[in-house]
Each structure stands twice: as structure tokens, then as C-alpha cells.
ZAVO-754559 format. One record per residue (C-alpha): residue number from 1; residue in one letter; x, y, z. Coordinates in steps of 0.02 Angstrom, whole numbers, plus 32768, in hexadecimal, padded with zeros to 4 digits. Example, Ala and Ser with C-alpha at 12.3 -4.5 7.8 and 13.67 -1.06 7.14 Angstrom:
// residues 2
+-----+---+------+------+------+
:   k : r :   px :   py :   pz :
+-----+---+------+------+------+
:   1 : A : 8267 : 7F1F : 8186 :
:   2 : S : 82AC : 7FCB : 8165 :
+-----+---+------+------+------+
//
This chain:
// residues 445
+-----+---+------+------+------+
:   k : r :   px :   py :   pz :
+-----+---+------+------+------+
:   1 : M : 8000 : 8000 : 8000 :
:   2 : S : 803C : 80B1 : 7FD8 :
:   3 : F : 8006 : 815D : 8012 :
:   4 : A : 7FCB : 8180 : 7F60 :
:   5 : S : 7F52 : 80EE : 7F6C :
:   6 : L : 7EFD : 8143 : 8001 :
:   7 : G : 7EC0 : 81D2 : 7F93 :
:   8 : L : 7F33 : 825D : 7FCE :
:   9 : I : 7F51 : 82F1 : 7F59 :
:  10 : D : 7FFA : 830F : 7F05 :
:  11 : P : 803A : 839B : 7F77 :
:  12 : L : 8021 : 832D : 800F :
:  13 : L : 8072 : 8299 : 7FB9 :
:  14 : R : 810A : 8303 : 7F90 :
:  15 : N : 8119 : 833C : 8044 :
:  16 : V : 8108 : 828A : 8082 :
:  17 : Q : 8190 : 8253 : 8009 :
:  18 : N : 8202 : 82E1 : 8041 :
:  19 : L : 81EB : 82A5 : 80F4 :
:  20 : N : 8224 : 81F8 : 80BC :
:  21 : Y : 817F : 81A3 : 80E8 :
:  22 : Q : 8183 : 8102 : 8084 :
:  23 : T : 80DF : 80A6 : 80A6 :
:  24 : P : 804B : 80CF : 8117 :
:  25 : T : 804A : 8086 : 81C6 :
:  26 : P : 7FAF : 801E : 81F3 :
:  27 : V : 7F5A : 80AF : 824C :
:  28 : Q : 7F7D : 8123 : 81B8 :
:  29 : A : 7F3A : 80A3 : 813C :
:  30 : K : 7E96 : 809B : 819E :
:  31 : A : 7E85 : 814E : 81DA :
:  32 : I : 7EAE : 81B1 : 813C :
:  33 : P : 7E1D : 816E : 80D2 :
:  34 : A : 7DA5 : 817B : 8166 :
:  35 : V : 7DD1 : 8231 : 8187 :
:  36 : L : 7DCC : 825D : 80CE :
:  37 : S : 7D1A : 8218 : 80C8 :
:  38 : G : 7CE4 : 8295 : 814C :
:  39 : K : 7CB4 : 820E : 81C9 :
:  40 : D : 7CD0 : 8219 : 8285 :
:  41 : V : 7D5E : 81AA : 82C1 :
:  42 : M : 7D83 : 8156 : 8366 :
:  43 : A : 7E34 : 810F : 8362 :
:  44 : A : 7E99 : 80AA : 83DE :
:  45 : A : 7F51 : 80B1 : 83AF :
:  46 : Q : 7FF3 : 809F : 840D :
:  47 : T : 8065 : 8134 : 8414 :
:  48 : G : 80E3 : 812D : 8387 :
:  49 : T : 806D : 80DF : 8309 :
:  50 : G : 8065 : 8177 : 8298 :
:  51 : K : 7FB8 : 81B2 : 82CC :
:  52 : T : 7FE3 : 826B : 82B5 :
:  53 : A : 7FF9 : 8256 : 81FA :
:  54 : G : 7F5E : 81E8 : 81FE :
:  55 : F : 7EF1 : 827D : 8224 :
:  56 : A : 7F5C : 8312 : 81EF :
:  57 : L : 7F73 : 82E0 : 8138 :
:  58 : P : 7EBA : 82C4 : 8110 :
:  59 : L : 7E85 : 835F : 8171 :
:  60 : L : 7EFE : 83CA : 810E :
:  61 : Q : 7EB5 : 8383 : 806E :
:  62 : R : 7E04 : 83AA : 80A7 :
:  63 : L : 7E37 : 845D : 80D1 :
:  64 : V : 7E7D : 8475 : 8022 :
:  65 : Q : 7DEE : 8422 : 7FC4 :
:  66 : Y : 7D4F : 8441 : 8023 :
:  67 : G : 7D56 : 84CF : 80A0 :
:  68 : P : 7D42 : 858B : 8086 :
:  69 : A : 7DCD : 8602 : 80B8 :
:  70 : V : 7DD6 : 861F : 8172 :
:  71 : S : 7D95 : 86C4 : 81BA :
:  72 : S : 7DDE : 8736 : 823F :
:  73 : N : 7DEC : 86E7 : 82EC :
:  74 : R : 7DA9 : 8644 : 82A6 :
:  75 : V : 7DF0 : 8595 : 8294 :
:  76 : R : 7DBE : 8506 : 8221 :
:  77 : V : 7E18 : 8472 : 8271 :
:  78 : L : 7E28 : 846E : 832E :
:  79 : V : 7EA0 : 83F1 : 837C :
:  80 : L : 7E9B : 83DD : 843A :
:  81 : V : 7F31 : 8393 : 8493 :
:  82 : P : 7F61 : 837A : 854A :
:  83 : T : 800D : 83CD : 8552 :
:  84 : R : 8072 : 845C : 850C :
:  85 : E : 80F6 : 83E5 : 84CB :
:  86 : L : 8078 : 8384 : 8464 :
:  87 : A : 8029 : 8426 : 8422 :
:  88 : E : 80D2 : 8462 : 83E3 :
:  89 : Q : 80FA : 83B8 : 8397 :
:  90 : L : 8054 : 83AF : 8339 :
:  91 : L : 806A : 8461 : 82FA :
:  92 : Q : 8111 : 8431 : 82AD :
:  93 : S : 80C2 : 8396 : 825F :
:  94 : F : 8036 : 83FB : 820F :
:  95 : I : 80B5 : 8478 : 81CC :
:  96 : A : 811E : 83EC : 8180 :
:  97 : Y : 808B : 838F : 8134 :
:  98 : G : 8039 : 842E : 80F5 :
:  99 : K : 80D1 : 847F : 80A5 :
: 100 : G : 80A0 : 84E4 : 800C :
: 101 : L : 7FE4 : 84DB : 802C :
: 102 : D : 7FCC : 8593 : 8061 :
: 103 : L : 7F7A : 8565 : 8106 :
: 104 : R : 7F92 : 85B7 : 81B0 :
: 105 : F : 7FBD : 8554 : 824D :
: 106 : L : 7FCC : 8583 : 8304 :
: 107 : A : 7FEE : 852D : 83AB :
: 108 : A : 7FA1 : 857C : 8447 :
: 109 : Y : 7FCE : 8544 : 84F7 :
: 110 : G : 7FEE : 858A : 85A3 :
: 111 : G : 8093 : 85B8 : 85F1 :
: 112 : V : 80B5 : 863E : 856E :
: 113 : S : 806A : 86E9 : 854D :
: 114 : L : 7FB6 : 86EF : 8510 :
: 115 : N : 7FCA : 878C : 84A4 :
: 116 : P : 8035 : 8743 : 8416 :
: 117 : Q : 7FB8 : 86B6 : 8400 :
: 118 : M : 7F28 : 8732 : 83FC :
: 119 : M : 7F82 : 8799 : 8376 :
: 120 : K : 7F9D : 8701 : 8307 :
: 121 : L : 7EE7 : 86D1 : 8316 :
: 122 : R : 7EAB : 8778 : 82D1 :
: 123 : K : 7EC2 : 873E : 821E :
: 124 : G : 7E76 : 8695 : 8246 :
: 125 : V : 7ED0 : 85EE : 823D :
: 126 : D : 7EA7 : 8550 : 81DE :
: 127 : V : 7EE9 : 84DB : 8264 :
: 128 : L : 7EF1 : 8508 : 831D :
: 129 : V : 7F48 : 848D : 8392 :
: 130 : A : 7F1F : 84BB : 8445 :
: 131 : T : 7F19 : 8482 : 84F8 :
: 132 : P : 7E68 : 848F : 8540 :
: 133 : G : 7E8C : 8513 : 85C4 :
: 134 : R : 7EE4 : 858C : 8550 :
: 135 : L : 7E5F : 8573 : 84CA :
: 136 : L : 7DD7 : 85AA : 8542 :
: 137 : D : 7E41 : 863F : 8579 :
: 138 : L : 7E4C : 8677 : 84C4 :
: 139 : N : 7D92 : 865C : 84AB :
: 140 : R : 7D68 : 86C5 : 8544 :
: 141 : Q : 7DD3 : 8751 : 84FB :
: 142 : N : 7D72 : 8742 : 8456 :
: 143 : A : 7E17 : 8718 : 8402 :
: 144 : V : 7DCF : 8678 : 83B8 :
: 145 : Q : 7D1E : 8648 : 8387 :
: 146 : F : 7CE3 : 8599 : 8360 :
: 147 : D : 7C57 : 85B2 : 82E2 :
: 148 : Q : 7CC5 : 8580 : 824C :
: 149 : V : 7D0F : 84E3 : 8299 :
: 150 : Q : 7CFB : 8455 : 821D :
: 151 : T : 7D5E : 83CF : 8277 :
: 152 : L : 7D8A : 83AF : 832D :
: 153 : V : 7E1C : 833C : 8356 :
: 154 : L : 7E39 : 82F8 : 8406 :
: 155 : D : 7EEA : 82B5 : 840E :
: 156 : E : 7F1B : 824E : 84A6 :
: 157 : A : 7E6D : 8262 : 84EC :
: 158 : D : 7E91 : 81ED : 857E :
: 159 : R : 7F21 : 825B : 85B7 :
: 160 : M : 7EB2 : 82F6 : 85B3 :
: 161 : L : 7E39 : 82A2 : 862A :
: 162 : D : 7EC9 : 8265 : 8697 :
: 163 : L : 7F04 : 8319 : 86A8 :
: 164 : G : 7E58 : 8354 : 86DF :
: 165 : F : 7E1E : 83AC : 8640 :
: 166 : A : 7D6E : 8361 : 863F :
: 167 : R : 7D18 : 8405 : 866D :
: 168 : E : 7D7A : 8469 : 85EC :
: 169 : L : 7D58 : 83E7 : 8565 :
: 170 : N : 7C9D : 83EC : 8588 :
: 171 : A : 7CA0 : 84AA : 857B :
: 172 : V : 7CF6 : 849F : 84D1 :
: 173 : F : 7C7D : 8419 : 8492 :
: 174 : A : 7BE8 : 8487 : 84C2 :
: 175 : A : 7C2E : 851A : 8460 :
: 176 : L : 7C53 : 84BB : 83BE :
: 177 : P : 7BDC : 84AA : 8329 :
: 178 : A : 7B71 : 840E : 8336 :
: 179 : Q : 7B93 : 83E4 : 8280 :
: 180 : R : 7C4B : 83B9 : 827B :
: 181 : Q : 7CC3 : 8329 : 8264 :
: 182 : T : 7D0E : 82E6 : 8306 :
: 183 : L : 7DAA : 8279 : 8313 :
: 184 : L : 7DDB : 822A : 83B8 :
: 185 : F : 7E85 : 81D9 : 83D1 :
: 186 : S : 7EB4 : 8183 : 8473 :
: 187 : A : 7F34 : 8103 : 84AB :
: 188 : T : 7EBB : 80BC : 852C :
: 189 : F : 7DFE : 80B5 : 8532 :
: 190 : T : 7DBC : 80C4 : 85E3 :
: 191 : D : 7D03 : 80CE : 860F :
: 192 : D : 7D14 : 818C : 8618 :
: 193 : I : 7D5C : 8194 : 8569 :
: 194 : R : 7CD3 : 8126 : 8523 :
: 195 : G : 7C50 : 8190 : 857A :
: 196 : M : 7C98 : 822F : 8531 :
: 197 : A : 7CA2 : 81E0 : 8485 :
: 198 : A : 7BEB : 81AE : 848B :
: 199 : N : 7BBB : 8264 : 84A6 :
: 200 : I : 7C26 : 82B6 : 841F :
: 201 : L : 7C3B : 8234 : 8394 :
: 202 : R : 7BB7 : 8208 : 8312 :
: 203 : S : 7BBF : 8156 : 82CC :
: 204 : P : 7C7D : 8156 : 82D2 :
: 205 : I : 7CF1 : 80E5 : 8272 :
: 206 : N : 7D4F : 8081 : 82F5 :
: 207 : I : 7E09 : 8065 : 82D7 :
: 208 : S : 7E7B : 7FF9 : 8341 :
: 209 : V : 7F29 : 7FC8 : 830B :
: 210 : S : 7F6A : 7F76 : 83AA :
: 211 : P : 7F24 : 7F1E : 8444 :
: 212 : P : 7EDE : 7F99 : 84C4 :
: 213 : N : 7F64 : 7FDC : 853B :
: 214 : A : 7FEB : 7F72 : 84E9 :
: 215 : T : 80A0 : 7FA6 : 84EB :
: 216 : A : 8105 : 7F9B : 844C :
: 217 : S : 8139 : 7EE8 : 842C :
: 218 : K : 81ED : 7F16 : 8405 :
: 219 : I : 820C : 7F6E : 84AB :
: 220 : K : 8270 : 7F00 : 8521 :
: 221 : Q : 8232 : 7F24 : 85D2 :
: 222 : W : 8272 : 7EF0 : 867B :
: 223 : V : 8276 : 7F26 : 8731 :
: 224 : V : 830A : 7F39 : 87A7 :
: 225 : T : 82D4 : 7F30 : 885E :
: 226 : V : 832B : 7FA3 : 88D9 :
: 227 : D : 830D : 8002 : 897A :
: 228 : K : 82C8 : 80B1 : 895C :
: 229 : K : 835C : 8109 : 89AD :
: 230 : N : 83D7 : 80B1 : 8939 :
: 231 : K : 8380 : 80DA : 8894 :
: 232 : P : 83F0 : 816C : 8861 :
: 233 : D : 8490 : 8108 : 8881 :
: 234 : L : 844B : 806F : 8826 :
: 235 : F : 8418 : 80DC : 8793 :
: 236 : M : 84C6 : 8125 : 8783 :
: 237 : H : 8514 : 8078 : 8795 :
: 238 : L : 84A6 : 802E : 870B :
: 239 : V : 84C8 : 80C0 : 8696 :
: 240 : A : 8583 : 80A8 : 86A8 :
: 241 : E : 8584 : 7FEA : 86AC :
: 242 : N : 851B : 7FD8 : 860F :
: 243 : H : 8567 : 806B : 85B1 :
: 244 : W : 84BD : 80BF : 85A0 :
: 245 : D : 84E1 : 8167 : 8551 :
: 246 : H : 8439 : 819C : 8506 :
: 247 : A : 839A : 8188 : 856C :
: 248 : L : 82F9 : 81DB : 85A0 :
: 249 : V : 82ED : 81CE : 865E :
: 250 : F : 824A : 81E1 : 86BF :
: 251 : V : 8243 : 8219 : 8774 :
: 252 : K : 81A7 : 823B : 87DB :
: 253 : T : 81CD : 82EA : 881F :
: 254 : R : 8221 : 838A : 87E6 :
: 255 : N : 829D : 837F : 8876 :
: 256 : G : 82C5 : 82CD : 8843 :
: 257 : V : 82E5 : 8307 : 8791 :
: 258 : D : 835D : 838E : 87CA :
: 259 : Y : 83B9 : 8319 : 8843 :
: 260 : L : 83D4 : 8292 : 87C0 :
: 261 : A : 8408 : 8311 : 873C :
: 262 : A : 848A : 8357 : 87B4 :
: 263 : M : 84D2 : 82A8 : 87CE :
: 264 : L : 84DE : 828C : 8714 :
: 265 : D : 852D : 8336 : 86F8 :
: 266 : D : 85AE : 8315 : 8780 :
: 267 : A : 85D9 : 8270 : 872B :
: 268 : G : 85FB : 82C8 : 8686 :
: 269 : Y : 855C : 82A5 : 8625 :
: 270 : A : 8507 : 8328 : 85B9 :
: 271 : V : 845C : 8336 : 860D :
: 272 : D : 83C0 : 83A2 : 8606 :
: 273 : T : 8316 : 839E : 865A :
: 274 : I : 825C : 83B3 : 8639 :
: 275 : H : 81DC : 83CE : 86C2 :
: 276 : G : 8141 : 8435 : 86E6 :
: 277 : D : 819C : 84C7 : 8739 :
: 278 : K : 8210 : 84E1 : 86A5 :
: 279 : P : 81DE : 856C : 862A :
: 280 : Q : 819B : 852F : 8585 :
: 281 : P : 8228 : 8576 : 8519 :
: 282 : A : 82A7 : 851D : 8589 :
: 283 : R : 8247 : 8479 : 8579 :
: 284 : L : 8248 : 8485 : 84BC :
: 285 : R : 8302 : 84AC : 84B9 :
: 286 : A : 8326 : 8416 : 8529 :
: 287 : L : 82C2 : 83A3 : 84B6 :
: 288 : E : 8315 : 83E5 : 8418 :
: 289 : R : 83C3 : 83D0 : 8464 :
: 290 : F : 8398 : 831D : 8495 :
: 291 : K : 8353 : 82F4 : 83E8 :
: 292 : K : 83F0 : 833B : 8396 :
: 293 : G : 8463 : 82D5 : 8406 :
: 294 : E : 84AA : 836D : 845F :
: 295 : V : 8461 : 8327 : 8501 :
: 296 : Q : 8481 : 8272 : 8534 :
: 297 : M : 8404 : 8265 : 85C2 :
: 298 : L : 835B : 82BE : 85CB :
: 299 : V : 8311 : 82B1 : 867A :
: 300 : A : 8257 : 82D6 : 8685 :
: 301 : T : 81B7 : 82C8 : 86E6 :
: 302 : D : 8119 : 8284 : 8695 :
: 303 : V : 80FF : 832A : 863D :
: 304 : A : 8172 : 82DE : 85B8 :
: 305 : A : 811F : 8234 : 85AF :
: 306 : R : 80AE : 8260 : 851E :
: 307 : G : 80C3 : 82BB : 847D :
: 308 : L : 8180 : 82B0 : 8471 :
: 309 : D : 81AD : 8276 : 83C2 :
: 310 : I : 8260 : 8238 : 83D2 :
: 311 : D : 82AD : 81D0 : 8348 :
: 312 : D : 8321 : 8140 : 8371 :
: 313 : L : 8311 : 814B : 842F :
: 314 : P : 835D : 80A9 : 846E :
: 315 : L : 8336 : 80B1 : 8528 :
: 316 : V : 82B7 : 80ED : 85A8 :
: 317 : I : 82E2 : 80E0 : 8661 :
: 318 : N : 825A : 80EF : 86E6 :
: 319 : V : 82B5 : 8120 : 8784 :
: 320 : D : 8208 : 8130 : 87D3 :
: 321 : L : 816B : 80D7 : 8799 :
: 322 : P : 80DA : 8148 : 8768 :
: 323 : I : 8043 : 8156 : 87DA :
: 324 : V : 7FCB : 8137 : 8748 :
: 325 : A : 7FEA : 8091 : 86F1 :
: 326 : Q : 7FBF : 80D4 : 8644 :
: 327 : D : 804F : 814F : 8653 :
: 328 : Y : 80C8 : 80BC : 8652 :
: 329 : V : 808B : 808F : 85A3 :
: 330 : H : 80A5 : 8141 : 8568 :
: 331 : R : 814F : 8151 : 85BC :
: 332 : I : 819A : 80B8 : 856C :
: 333 : G : 8141 : 80E0 : 84C9 :
: 334 : R : 81C9 : 8162 : 84AA :
: 335 : T : 8236 : 80CF : 8473 :
: 336 : G : 820C : 8041 : 83FC :
: 337 : R : 81B0 : 80B7 : 8388 :
: 338 : A : 8178 : 808E : 82D7 :
: 339 : G : 81B8 : 7FDB : 82E0 :
: 340 : A : 8262 : 8001 : 832C :
: 341 : S : 82A4 : 7FA1 : 83C1 :
: 342 : G : 82BF : 7FEF : 846C :
: 343 : V : 82E1 : 7FD0 : 8523 :
: 344 : A : 827F : 8006 : 85BE :
: 345 : V : 82CA : 7FED : 866B :
: 346 : S : 826D : 8014 : 870D :
: 347 : L : 82BA : 8025 : 87BA :
: 348 : V : 8236 : 7FE7 : 8835 :
: 349 : C : 8232 : 7FED : 88F3 :
: 350 : A : 81BC : 7F95 : 896B :
: 351 : D : 814C : 802E : 897D :
: 352 : E : 8128 : 8027 : 88C2 :
: 353 : A : 80E2 : 7F76 : 88C1 :
: 354 : P : 802D : 7FB3 : 88A7 :
: 355 : Q : 8063 : 801E : 8811 :
: 356 : L : 80C5 : 7F8B : 87C9 :
: 357 : A : 802F : 7F18 : 87DD :
: 358 : A : 7FBE : 7F97 : 8786 :
: 359 : I : 8038 : 7FAC : 86F6 :
: 360 : E : 8047 : 7EEF : 86DD :
: 361 : A : 7F89 : 7EDF : 86DD :
: 362 : L : 7F7C : 7F6B : 865C :
: 363 : I : 7FFD : 7F23 : 85E4 :
: 364 : R : 7FC8 : 7E6F : 8608 :
: 365 : Q : 8074 : 7E2E : 8630 :
: 366 : T : 80E5 : 7E14 : 86C5 :
: 367 : L : 8186 : 7E74 : 86B4 :
: 368 : P : 8225 : 7E10 : 86D2 :
: 369 : R : 8289 : 7E43 : 876C :
: 370 : E : 8341 : 7E51 : 878D :
: 371 : E : 83B1 : 7E82 : 881D :
: 372 : E : 8456 : 7EDB : 8809 :
: 373 : P : 84E2 : 7E97 : 8877 :
: 374 : G : 8509 : 7F13 : 8900 :
: 375 : F : 845C : 7F64 : 88F4 :
: 376 : E : 83EE : 7ED5 : 8931 :
: 377 : A : 834F : 7F17 : 8983 :
: 378 : E : 8343 : 7F04 : 8A3F :
: 379 : H : 8288 : 7F26 : 8A31 :
: 380 : R : 8253 : 7EA4 : 89B3 :
: 381 : V : 81D8 : 7ECE : 8927 :
: 382 : P : 813F : 7E5C : 8933 :
: 383 : Q : 811B : 7DE4 : 88A4 :
: 384 : T : 8095 : 7E24 : 882E :
: 385 : S : 802F : 7DD9 : 87A0 :
: 386 : A : 7FED : 7E11 : 86F8 :
: 387 : T : 7F3F : 7E17 : 8746 :
: 388 : G : 7F73 : 7EA8 : 87B4 :
: 389 : Q : 7F80 : 7E45 : 8855 :
: 390 : I : 800B : 7E40 : 88D6 :
: 391 : V : 8015 : 7D83 : 88DC :
: 392 : K : 80A6 : 7D66 : 8952 :
: 393 : K : 80E1 : 7DD9 : 89D9 :
: 394 : P : 8199 : 7DD0 : 8A07 :
: 395 : K : 81C4 : 7D68 : 8A9E :
: 396 : K : 81ED : 7DC9 : 8B3B :
: 397 : P : 829C : 7DA9 : 8B7D :
: 398 : K : 829E : 7D32 : 8C0E :
: 399 : K : 82C0 : 7D7B : 8CB9 :
: 400 : P : 8370 : 7D51 : 8CF2 :
: 401 : K : 8385 : 7CCE : 8D79 :
: 402 : V : 83D1 : 7D11 : 8E19 :
: 403 : L : 843D : 7CC1 : 8E9D :
: 404 : Q : 8402 : 7CE7 : 8F4C :
: 405 : V : 8494 : 7D1B : 8FB8 :
: 406 : A : 848B : 7CE5 : 906D :
: 407 : T : 849C : 7D93 : 90B2 :
: 408 : G : 8411 : 7DD5 : 9040 :
: 409 : A : 8482 : 7E65 : 9013 :
: 410 : A : 848A : 7E43 : 8F59 :
: 411 : Q : 843E : 7DE1 : 8EC9 :
: 412 : V : 84B8 : 7DAB : 8E42 :
: 413 : P : 8478 : 7D7D : 8D94 :
: 414 : S : 84A9 : 7CD2 : 8D56 :
: 415 : K : 8534 : 7CDA : 8CD6 :
: 416 : N : 84C9 : 7C77 : 8C5B :
: 417 : T : 843C : 7CF6 : 8C59 :
: 418 : R : 8421 : 7D8C : 8BE9 :
: 419 : S : 841B : 7E3F : 8C25 :
: 420 : K : 8374 : 7E8A : 8C51 :
: 421 : P : 830B : 7ED8 : 8BC7 :
: 422 : G : 8336 : 7F8E : 8BAF :
: 423 : S : 83E4 : 7F7E : 8BF7 :
: 424 : K : 8471 : 7FD1 : 8B98 :
: 425 : P : 84C6 : 7F5A : 8B1D :
: 426 : A : 857E : 7F3C : 8B2D :
: 427 : A : 85A1 : 7F81 : 8A81 :
: 428 : G : 8532 : 7FF9 : 8A23 :
: 429 : P : 8513 : 7FFB : 8967 :
: 430 : R : 85A1 : 8024 : 88F6 :
: 431 : K : 85A6 : 80D9 : 88C5 :
: 432 : P : 85FF : 810C : 8826 :
: 433 : T : 8684 : 8190 : 8835 :
: 434 : G : 86CC : 8205 : 87B4 :
: 435 : K : 8693 : 8203 : 8700 :
: 436 : L : 862F : 8167 : 86DF :
: 437 : A : 867C : 80FC : 865A :
: 438 : G : 86B5 : 804B : 8645 :
: 439 : G : 8665 : 7FAE : 8685 :
: 440 : R : 8628 : 7F21 : 861A :
: 441 : G : 858B : 7F44 : 85B7 :
: 442 : K : 8507 : 7ECD : 85F8 :
: 443 : R : 8478 : 7F0E : 8590 :
: 444 : Q : 848E : 7F71 : 84F2 :
: 445 : P : 83EC : 7FC6 : 84BF :
+-----+---+------+------+------+
//
């Protein structure tokens, strides 16, 4: 199958060829004809399957062939996304796919000044990619009106609900024309997503190109168990021991991101960070430096889990597991994209057993476990199953036998017994010193 066989016009085919797209991915092969027909679409697709081109290419064609010119402060295609990063990425995709078509594009999101976005909307735009909160801000300022919207796209709809945008989404839906095309793309389909879809889609074409909540088959995943306090040292040890020099690293908190980045920097790695408190221009610079290879390690919170289009990323490291199981799928989906292979390693402590069980239930597989010599967990991680159950709790250490001394002055542990739980081990985990290099490569992503 070729892109030409899907009915795309010549300018789009030339742009696709210039981007070195050879053949349509499964989601593109199904979505492009459906969108061109004007039908509503409800699509389940893993991240990295090419879904952006699946809706952007046919929408650009419909704008050229069928729609009137856009008026002042109006928009013809409205794309809603959960994060600023994804908005910026989709904007660049529309610009690349629509090169030479004389169409106007804009991304609108918070964290930057409202006025420049309002100025660009005065002439009207053909495609507006926006986060829900900023879109409503612009609407309240009369900077954008919705009466000419022909198509609404919800990209990563599940993530928008996860981030608490349900009220904003309902406000947008109420303001849009009833007669429109609606496209909904989501990696997971919860009851809330299905309920929302039932209210806004009309006889949609359903598209699914992978099992629900599946992780890419070519991503090798495993868990390394460790005590929480030893995670940073284990991370640095694994990076050096395995010669990992290009990875996206996820940490739960902003402080954790900064701490780990400082360790990497001290060890001589080129490192940058992305988290919610970082200004948007700085986030974009960090991402571009990472994509260009100027940065070896990009340390991020879950703000980076979605919408980051990174080619040839070999490795994702979860120093902390996400609270929401679906975020694990999106985190590791940064690697193994478009049929490529990848590696995802998670450092898991005993406190994270419930999150691990939820992740394994979601992806329908039990992740293999390993221990790194010198970093064995004192607090053992319970055994979990692919059904989401903690099936075997770790055995509690036996209390040491004592020898009663006649005077009652002391109790001496037997030399054959282990130390009490929580006691300080004789030798702590190995901590790398100096610039990390050397060591045999155990796993080469």
C-alpha cells in the first residue's frame, strides 16, 4: 500500500515523500480514508504508531478542497491536546505536512504570554492546536470564536481526563457547532472516555491497531528491585556499568529531577531537565538539544511522558514508577517507536509494589525482575501477578536467637543468626566516584 493509494493530493504526497515516509502505518492506512470521507473517528492507537499523520494529512486535504477561507478570529480545525509539549509538536507536524498549501497554523498553550497568540488569531487560522485551559482563556477574550469550526480533534483524550480537563472539555464541546466532524484518539479507553465519546461522536468509525493498553512488542522491559534510599546510587551504577549514554529518565518529583541531574552532571554527562516548573522555552530547548544529541541524558517528570517525538531513542529508565499505571505505557512508548527496538528499565522499591501490580495488570504481563549485586533490597518487593494482585508477600526476617546470660546483664545474639531488620548493613551499596566510565556492558540497548 502507498500513500497515493489512500487518495491524497499531489502536494501532500510530495511533502510525505520529502519527509521520507515510505508506506502508511496501519493506523494511517485506516484513518486517512475515514477522515477524508468526513466521518467521525474513534481510534485506539499506541504512541509512536504515526497517528498524527493519520489525521493531519486528510484534514489538510479537506481544508484545501472543501472549506471556505477562514475569517478573522476564527478557526476551521481545532485540535485539543493535554500538554504544551504536544501542542508544539503537533504544530510542527502540521507545518511540515502542509508546506506550500497557503494555510495558517497556530499553537496556543499556557505558560507563555497571551497577547502574541491573540494577535496571531486576528487574521484567523486554519488549524489551531491548543490546550483546553488556554483555549477558553482566548475565547473569553473574544480572541477566538468557534462558529466556523469544521473539525474537532481530541488527541490523547485519556491524558486530558487524567489531568483534570473534563470541565474545560465540556465547556468547549458546548460552544462548538453541532454539525462538525469529530476525531478522538486515545491510547487507552476507560469508562470515562467511552462515556465522553458517546456524547460527542456520531456513528464513528472505530479504529484499533493494537491490543488495548499494550506496550510495544519490541520494547524489552525489566525491573531492578532496590531500597528507595539507594535508587540514585543504583541508577548511576547501572548507567556506568552498562555504558548507557543516551536515555530518557523519569523521576516522580521536580526535586528528584534536579538531584539526579546534578549527579549526572558531576559524573561528566551532558544532561538537561524537563519538569512543570521549568519555563516553556527552556523545556523546548532541552528537548531539541536531546534530539540533536547535544544532551546525553534528559531527566523529566511525567510532563514529558506524552507527545515527545524522539527518533532512535534506545532507552527509557524509570527511576520512580508513575502513580497512574497508564503513564507507564506512555513513558516507555518514547522508545520502540515505529517498529524500532528499545529498552525500558524500572527501579522498584517495596513501597511501589501496588503501582507495579497495577502496571502489570494494565499491560497483561509480569515484568521480569533482577537484583544488582551490592544493591540488594533489604525491604523486599512483594511478588505480583499480571492480574494486578500482590500474590506473595516477602518473608519477614526471623528474630535472632539469644543466649541468656546468668547475670541477666546482657543478651548476646547467636553467631549463626542474621542482624535485626532495619539494622545498618556492614557494607553499603557501591557508589561510583569520578567520571563514570568502564565496566563491562551487561545490556546494550
